[in-house]
C-alpha positions as CSV (number, residue, x, y, z in Angstrom):
1,X,0.0,0.0,0.0
2,X,1.4,3.4,-1.0
3,X,2.2,6.0,1.6
4,X,0.1,9.2,1.4
5,X,2.4,12.3,1.7
6,X,1.9,15.7,3.1
7,X,1.0,18.3,0.5
8,X,1.5,21.3,2.8
9,X,1.4,22.4,6.4
10,X,-0.7,25.6,6.7
11,X,-0.1,28.2,9.4
12,X,-3.2,29.8,10.9
13,X,-4.2,33.1,9.3
14,X,-4.9,36.2,11.5
15,X,-8.1,35.5,13.4
16,X,-11.4,37.4,12.9
17,X,-14.6,37.5,14.9
18,X,-17.8,35.9,13.8
19,X,-20.4,37.8,15.8
20,X,-18.8,38.7,19.1
21,X,-18.5,35.1,20.4
22,X,-16.3,33.2,18.0
23,X,-12.7,34.3,17.3
24,X,-11.8,32.1,14.3
25,X,-9.0,31.2,11.9
26,X,-10.4,30.4,8.6
27,X,-8.6,27.4,7.0
28,X,-11.2,26.5,4.3
29,X,-11.5,28.5,2.1
30,X,-8.3,30.5,2.5
31,X,-5.6,32.4,0.7
32,X,-3.5,29.2,0.7
33,X,-5.3,27.8,-2.3
34,X,-7.7,25.8,-0.1
35,X,-10.9,26.6,-1.9
36,X,-14.2,24.8,-1.4
37,X,-13.4,22.3,-4.1
38,X,-10.0,21.3,-2.7
39,X,-11.4,19.7,0.4
40,X,-14.8,18.8,-0.9
41,X,-17.1,17.7,0.8
42,X,-15.5,19.9,3.6
43,X,-16.2,23.3,2.2
44,X,-15.5,25.5,5.2
45,X,-13.5,25.2,8.4
46,X,-13.6,27.9,11.0
47,X,-11.3,27.2,14.0
48,X,-11.7,29.0,17.2
49,X,-8.3,28.3,18.7
50,X,-8.1,28.4,22.5
51,X,-9.1,31.9,23.6
52,X,-10.1,33.3,27.0
53,X,-13.4,35.1,27.2
54,X,-13.9,37.1,30.4
55,X,-17.2,36.8,32.4
56,X,-20.2,38.6,31.2
57,X,-23.9,38.8,32.0
58,X,-24.8,39.1,28.3
59,X,-23.8,36.0,26.4
60,X,-21.6,36.5,23.3
61,X,-22.4,34.8,20.0
62,X,-24.0,35.1,16.6
63,X,-27.6,36.3,16.1
64,X,-30.2,34.9,13.8
65,X,-28.8,33.9,10.4
66,X,-29.9,31.4,7.6
67,X,-28.3,28.3,6.3
68,X,-29.3,26.3,3.2
69,X,-27.8,23.5,1.1
70,X,-25.3,21.9,3.5
71,X,-24.6,20.7,7.0
72,X,-22.8,22.4,9.9
73,X,-20.7,20.4,12.3
74,X,-19.7,22.0,15.6
75,X,-17.1,20.3,17.7
76,X,-16.7,21.7,21.2
77,X,-13.2,21.3,22.8
78,X,-13.6,23.9,25.5
79,X,-16.6,26.0,26.5
80,X,-20.4,25.7,26.0
81,X,-22.7,26.9,23.3
82,X,-26.5,27.2,23.3
83,X,-28.3,27.2,20.0
84,X,-31.8,27.5,18.6
85,X,-33.5,27.3,15.2
86,X,-36.7,28.2,13.4
87,X,-38.0,24.7,13.5
88,X,-38.1,24.6,17.3
89,X,-34.8,22.7,17.7
90,X,-32.0,23.7,20.0
91,X,-29.8,22.6,22.8
92,X,-26.4,23.0,24.5
93,X,-23.1,21.9,23.0
94,X,-20.9,21.1,26.0
95,X,-17.2,20.3,26.1
96,X,-16.4,17.2,24.1
97,X,-19.9,17.2,22.4
98,X,-20.6,17.4,18.7
99,X,-23.6,19.1,17.0
100,X,-24.4,18.0,13.5
101,X,-27.0,20.2,11.9
102,X,-28.5,19.4,8.5
103,X,-29.7,22.8,7.1
104,X,-30.5,21.3,3.7
105,X,-33.8,22.9,2.6
106,X,-33.3,25.9,4.8
107,X,-33.3,27.0,8.4
108,X,-32.7,30.1,10.6
109,X,-30.2,29.6,13.4
110,X,-28.6,31.4,16.3
111,X,-25.8,30.4,18.6
112,X,-24.5,32.0,21.8
113,X,-22.1,31.1,24.7
114,X,-24.3,29.2,27.2
115,X,-25.6,31.6,29.8
116,X,-24.1,30.1,33.0
117,X,-20.8,29.5,31.2
118,X,-20.8,33.2,30.1
119,X,-21.1,34.4,33.7
120,X,-18.0,32.4,34.7
121,X,-16.0,33.0,31.5
122,X,-13.1,30.7,30.6
123,X,-11.1,29.2,27.7
124,X,-13.2,28.6,24.6
125,X,-12.1,26.4,21.7
126,X,-14.2,25.0,18.9
127,X,-14.3,23.9,15.3
128,X,-17.1,24.5,12.9
129,X,-17.2,22.7,9.6
130,X,-19.5,23.1,6.7
131,X,-20.1,19.7,5.0
132,X,-21.6,20.0,1.5
133,X,-24.6,17.9,0.4
134,X,-25.2,16.3,-3.0
135,X,-27.7,18.1,-5.2
136,X,-30.3,15.3,-4.6
137,X,-30.1,15.9,-0.8
138,X,-30.1,19.7,-0.7
139,X,-34.0,19.7,-0.3
140,X,-34.0,17.3,2.6
141,X,-35.7,18.4,5.8
142,X,-33.5,20.2,8.4
143,X,-32.5,18.1,11.4
144,X,-30.0,17.7,14.2
145,X,-27.7,15.0,15.4
146,X,-26.8,16.0,19.0
147,X,-23.8,13.7,19.9
148,X,-22.8,13.8,23.6
149,X,-19.2,13.0,24.3
150,X,-20.1,9.9,26.3
151,X,-21.9,8.5,23.2
152,X,-18.9,8.9,20.9
153,X,-17.4,5.5,20.0
154,X,-13.7,5.0,20.7
155,X,-10.8,2.8,19.6
156,X,-8.2,2.4,22.3
157,X,-4.6,2.3,21.1
158,X,-2.2,-0.3,22.5
159,X,0.2,0.4,25.3
160,X,-1.8,3.3,26.6
161,X,-0.8,5.5,23.7
162,X,-4.2,7.2,23.5
163,X,-7.5,6.7,21.7
164,X,-9.4,7.6,18.6
165,X,-12.8,9.2,19.0
166,X,-14.8,8.1,15.9
167,X,-17.4,10.9,15.2
168,X,-18.3,9.7,11.7
169,X,-17.1,6.9,9.4
170,X,-15.1,4.0,10.7
171,X,-11.7,3.3,12.2
172,X,-10.4,-0.3,12.5
173,X,-13.9,-1.7,12.9
174,X,-15.3,1.0,15.2
175,X,-18.2,2.8,13.5
176,X,-18.9,6.5,14.2
177,X,-22.2,7.8,15.7
178,X,-23.1,10.4,13.1
179,X,-25.2,9.7,10.0
180,X,-23.6,11.2,6.8
181,X,-25.1,11.6,3.3
182,X,-21.8,10.8,1.7
183,X,-18.8,8.8,2.8
184,X,-17.0,10.8,5.5
185,X,-14.5,9.9,8.2
186,X,-14.1,12.3,11.1
187,X,-12.0,11.5,14.2
188,X,-10.4,13.1,17.2
189,X,-7.0,11.4,17.7
190,X,-6.0,11.8,21.3
191,X,-2.3,10.8,21.7
192,X,0.1,10.7,24.6
193,X,3.7,11.9,23.9
194,X,5.4,9.3,21.7
195,X,2.0,7.7,20.7
196,X,1.7,6.7,17.1
197,X,-1.4,5.9,15.0
198,X,-1.8,5.0,11.4
199,X,-4.7,5.9,9.0
200,X,-5.7,4.4,5.7
201,X,-8.2,6.2,3.4
202,X,-8.8,5.9,-0.4
203,X,-6.4,8.0,-2.4
204,X,-9.2,10.1,-3.9
205,X,-10.7,11.0,-0.5
206,X,-9.7,14.6,0.4
207,X,-7.9,14.3,3.7
208,X,-6.5,16.8,6.3
209,X,-5.4,17.1,9.9
210,X,-5.9,20.0,12.3
211,X,-3.6,20.0,15.3
212,X,-5.8,21.2,18.2
213,X,-3.3,20.6,21.0
214,X,0.3,19.5,21.1
215,X,2.7,18.9,18.2
216,X,2.9,16.0,15.8
217,X,5.1,14.5,13.1
218,X,3.5,13.0,10.0
219,X,5.2,10.0,8.4
220,X,8.3,10.5,10.6
221,X,9.4,13.7,9.0
222,X,6.8,16.5,8.4
223,X,6.3,18.5,11.6
224,X,3.0,20.2,12.5
225,X,2.7,22.3,15.7
226,X,-0.4,23.4,17.6
227,X,-3.1,25.3,15.5
228,X,-1.7,24.2,12.2
229,X,-3.6,22.5,9.3
230,X,-2.0,19.6,7.4
231,X,-3.3,19.0,3.9
232,X,-2.5,15.5,2.7
233,X,-1.9,14.8,-1.0
234,X,-4.3,12.7,-3.1
235,X,-1.7,10.1,-3.7
236,X,-1.4,6.9,-1.7
237,X,-3.6,5.7,1.1
238,X,-1.8,5.2,4.4
239,X,0.0,7.6,6.7
240,X,1.2,7.7,10.3
241,X,1.2,10.5,12.9
242,X,3.3,10.6,16.1
243,X,2.7,12.9,19.0
244,X,6.0,14.7,20.0
245,X,4.0,16.3,22.8
246,X,0.6,15.1,24.2
247,X,-1.6,15.9,21.2
248,X,-5.2,16.2,20.1
249,X,-5.7,16.1,16.3
250,X,-8.9,16.4,14.2
251,X,-8.7,14.0,11.3
252,X,-10.9,14.5,8.3
253,X,-11.3,12.4,5.1
254,X,-14.2,12.4,2.7
255,X,-15.2,11.2,-0.7
256,X,-15.5,14.3,-2.9
257,X,-19.0,14.9,-4.2
258,X,-17.6,16.4,-7.5
259,X,-20.6,18.6,-8.3
260,X,-20.6,22.3,-9.1
261,X,-20.5,24.6,-6.1
262,X,-22.3,27.9,-6.1
263,X,-21.9,29.6,-2.8
264,X,-22.7,33.0,-1.4
265,X,-22.9,33.9,2.2
266,X,-24.9,31.2,4.1
267,X,-26.1,29.4,1.1
268,X,-24.4,26.6,-0.9
269,X,-26.1,25.4,-4.0
270,X,-25.1,24.0,-7.4
271,X,-26.0,26.9,-9.7
272,X,-26.4,30.7,-9.6
273,X,-30.1,30.3,-10.3
274,X,-30.5,28.1,-7.3
275,X,-28.6,30.7,-5.2
276,X,-31.0,33.4,-6.4
277,X,-34.0,31.2,-5.5
278,X,-32.5,30.6,-2.0
279,X,-32.3,34.3,-1.4
280,X,-35.9,34.7,-2.6
281,X,-37.1,32.0,-0.4
282,X,-35.3,33.5,2.6
283,X,-36.7,37.0,1.9
284,X,-40.2,35.5,1.5
285,X,-40.0,34.0,5.0
286,X,-39.9,30.4,3.9
287,X,-37.2,29.5,6.4
288,X,-39.6,30.2,9.2
289,X,-39.2,32.7,12.1
290,X,-36.7,32.9,14.9
291,X,-36.5,35.7,17.5
292,X,-33.1,37.3,17.8
């Protein structure tokens, strides 16, 4: 089996705020050539690296906004977020939890730091991914998959080297909790210093790593420190990572959908005409109502 090599290690760009509650580095799309097609079906990655928010009585966050044509996946590493949508859904994403929201046919959404957490303040660290949907699924009903950390399936590494949290897809016989519309693997690799783990994905699957904590080496030579993004080449299948410090790594690999992407703001469709219709539907109130 051929080794998959590193295409590039990407440093975090200067952060910017989304609303007043999410201080993010944008890795996908970015000026590094990582457009929406390059990591298809992962078409956006906002990474809120570890950041301290002081206590406040008014929770910070993002007010009402629409989504259509894709899914949002929020992975909470530190902090707590409360969210609500126009279909009556909502909940709290706590540390270690995952919220997988299928916007699909259209939904209004808002998300804020959870009220009691806001009053205490603390370190906040999260990833939000946008996962594209095939054309045939973009009209699906909106829904949530609220995955508590205790429900995430795990593969324990030998010799107490760490564990793999399998959010979606499959790792060495352990199947993830999340339902996906297309083949996707999404793992949290938690490694002790010196711990090694190997991965094996089809060569055409777009594959990347995000180093959440610690430092790693890929294939024994490419170094990637904290808060860096590792884009893997689409050649070969297998690769190995080793933690040079205790590490937490988000591992992503997915089969590209290979359909046209027409994106503007919070809508991701296949054509400009579909985008225009999405804006008309939103302006006509077809996404429902949600109080800010």
